C-alpha positions in Angstrom: 54.4 -26.7 -80.1 56.7 -24.8 -77.1 55.6 -22.9 -74.5 57.4 -19.8 -72.8 58.7 -21.0 -69.3 58.4 -18.9 -66.4 61.4 -19.8 -63.9 59.8 -20.5 -60.0 60.7 -18.1 -57.5 63.6 -19.8 -55.6 63.4 -17.2 -52.5 59.4 -17.5 -52.3 58.5 -18.8 -49.0 58.1 -22.8 -48.8 56.0 -24.9 -46.5 58.2 -27.1 -45.2 57.2 -30.4 -43.0 58.8 -31.0 -39.6 60.8 -33.2 -40.3 60.8 -36.6 -37.3 64.3 -38.6 -37.3 64.2 -42.0 -36.2 67.7 -42.6 -35.3 67.7 -40.0 -32.4 68.4 -40.2 -27.8 65.5 -41.7 -27.5 66.6 -45.0 -30.2 70.3 -44.9 -28.4 69.0 -45.2 -25.3 67.1 -48.3 -26.1 69.7 -49.6 -28.1 72.2 -49.7 -25.4 70.0 -51.4 -22.9 69.3 -54.0 -25.7 72.1 -54.2 -26.8 74.3 -53.9 -23.6 77.9 -55.0 -25.2 77.3 -52.2 -27.8 77.5 -49.4 -24.8 81.0 -48.2 -25.9 79.6 -47.1 -29.7 79.1 -43.8 -29.7 75.9 -42.2 -31.3 78.0 -41.3 -34.2 79.5 -44.5 -34.9 75.9 -46.3 -34.9 74.9 -43.9 -37.5 77.7 -44.2 -39.8 77.2 -48.1 -39.1 73.9 -47.6 -40.0 74.5 -45.3 -43.0 77.1 -47.9 -44.5 74.6 -50.9 -43.9 71.7 -48.8 -45.8 74.1 -47.8 -48.4 75.2 -51.4 -49.1 71.7 -52.4 -49.6 70.5 -50.1 -52.0 73.7 -51.2 -54.2 72.5 -53.9 -54.1 69.0 -53.4 -54.8 70.3 -51.2 -57.7 73.1 -54.3 -59.0 70.4 -57.3 -58.9 67.8 -57.7 -61.1 65.1 -58.9 -58.5 65.8 -56.8 -55.4 66.7 -57.3 -51.8 64.7 -58.8 -49.4 64.6 -56.6 -46.3 65.5 -58.1 -42.9 62.5 -59.2 -40.0 60.6 -60.3 -43.3 59.2 -56.7 -43.6 59.1 -57.3 -47.4 60.8 -56.5 -50.9 62.5 -53.7 -52.9 63.0 -53.9 -56.2 63.7 -51.4 -59.3 61.1 -51.9 -62.2 60.8 -50.3 -65.6 57.9 -48.5 -66.0 56.0 -46.8 -68.8 56.6 -43.2 -69.5 54.0 -41.1 -67.7 51.0 -39.2 -69.6 51.8 -36.1 -67.8 55.3 -34.1 -69.7 57.9 -34.5 -67.6 59.6 -31.0 -67.4 63.4 -30.2 -67.6 63.8 -27.5 -65.5 67.1 -27.1 -66.0 67.2 -27.0 -69.9 63.5 -24.9 -69.2 65.3 -22.2 -67.2 68.3 -22.0 -69.4 66.7 -21.7 -73.2 63.4 -20.0 -71.5 61.4 -22.0 -73.2 59.7 -25.5 -71.6 61.8 -28.3 -72.6 60.5 -31.7 -71.8 62.7 -34.7 -70.6 62.3 -37.8 -73.1 64.5 -40.1 -71.7 65.9 -41.2 -75.5 68.7 -42.7 -73.2 66.2 -45.5 -72.0 63.4 -45.6 -74.9 61.1 -43.8 -73.0 61.1 -46.0 -69.9 61.6 -44.8 -66.6 63.1 -46.5 -63.1 60.9 -46.9 -60.3 61.6 -48.2 -56.6 59.1 -50.7 -55.2 58.4 -51.5 -52.1 55.9 -54.9 -51.5 54.9 -56.1 -48.8 52.3 -58.6 -50.2 53.7 -61.6 -50.5 52.5 -64.7 -48.2 55.6 -64.7 -46.1 55.5 -60.9 -45.1 52.5 -61.5 -43.4 52.3 -59.0 -39.9 50.5 -56.8 -38.5 49.2 -53.5 -40.4 51.6 -54.3 -43.3 49.0 -52.1 -45.3 50.3 -48.9 -43.4 53.8 -49.3 -43.9 55.2 -47.7 -47.0 59.0 -46.8 -48.3 60.7 -43.8 -48.9 63.9 -43.8 -50.8 66.7 -41.3 -49.5 68.1 -38.9 -51.9 71.3 -40.3 -52.7 69.3 -43.8 -53.3 67.3 -42.0 -55.8 70.0 -40.7 -57.5 72.0 -43.7 -57.7 69.4 -45.1 -59.6 69.0 -42.3 -62.4 72.3 -42.3 -62.8 72.7 -46.2 -63.6 69.1 -46.8 -64.9 70.2 -45.3 -68.4 73.4 -48.2 -68.9 71.4 -51.1 -67.7 67.9 -50.2 -67.7 67.2 -53.6 -69.9 68.5 -55.6 -66.5 65.1 -54.7 -64.6 61.8 -56.0 -64.4 59.1 -54.3 -66.5 56.2 -53.8 -64.3 52.8 -53.8 -66.1 50.4 -50.5 -65.0 47.4 -52.7 -65.2 48.0 -55.7 -63.4 48.9 -56.1 -59.7 52.6 -55.6 -58.5 51.9 -59.1 -56.2 51.2 -61.1 -58.6 53.7 -60.0 -61.2 56.3 -60.3 -59.1 55.5 -64.0 -57.5 55.1 -65.1 -61.5 58.5 -63.7 -62.3 60.1 -65.3 -58.9 58.7 -68.7 -59.8 59.9 -68.1 -63.1 63.5 -67.4 -62.0 63.3 -70.4 -58.9 62.2 -72.6 -61.7 65.2 -72.3 -63.8 67.5 -72.1 -61.3 65.9 -75.5 -60.3 66.6 -76.8 -64.0 70.1 -75.5 -63.9 70.6 -77.5 -60.9 69.1 -80.6 -62.2 71.1 -80.3 -65.4 74.6 -80.1 -63.6 74.2 -83.9 -63.3 73.2 -85.0 -66.5 74.9 -87.1 -68.7 72.9 -88.4 -71.8 75.7 -91.5 -72.1 74.0 -92.9 -68.8 71.2 -95.3 -69.4 
């Protein structure tokens, strides 16, 4: 059931919400007040350090199954494998090329999707207003996940849409913790030692 594809008008007026940059002059002033030993660093050097930390951070999230704990007990970020959405996922590049609506079926991953999850509902992440916090991945992080996910999509945690995320995540982390403890006990095991 192919439908004609009407190419969007890329020159139409757009509403753009004003972006708020956290790393601004006020941030640099407060940073230098709090840490006077870094007064010699320029603003661009501090930005570069933050960018490098974030890059190392999201590369670690991609490489590990269980994700990464955020500093200062702010939560955990991990990549989960989800079922495909019920809404058709339109591949705009191919649709524009062929003039017919082409949907993306994710054949490389058996129809599964990658999603970046942020959770702060574990008991060790108790801080004020934690329900108000959210995480939005940067474009480079999203693109890196999209690029590497088809190669090793079976590595990531399978997320069930009908269960609460915190219960699933704690059950999986408990299972891994028990497996690691068992490995530690078996390293010194000697079947001939009575």
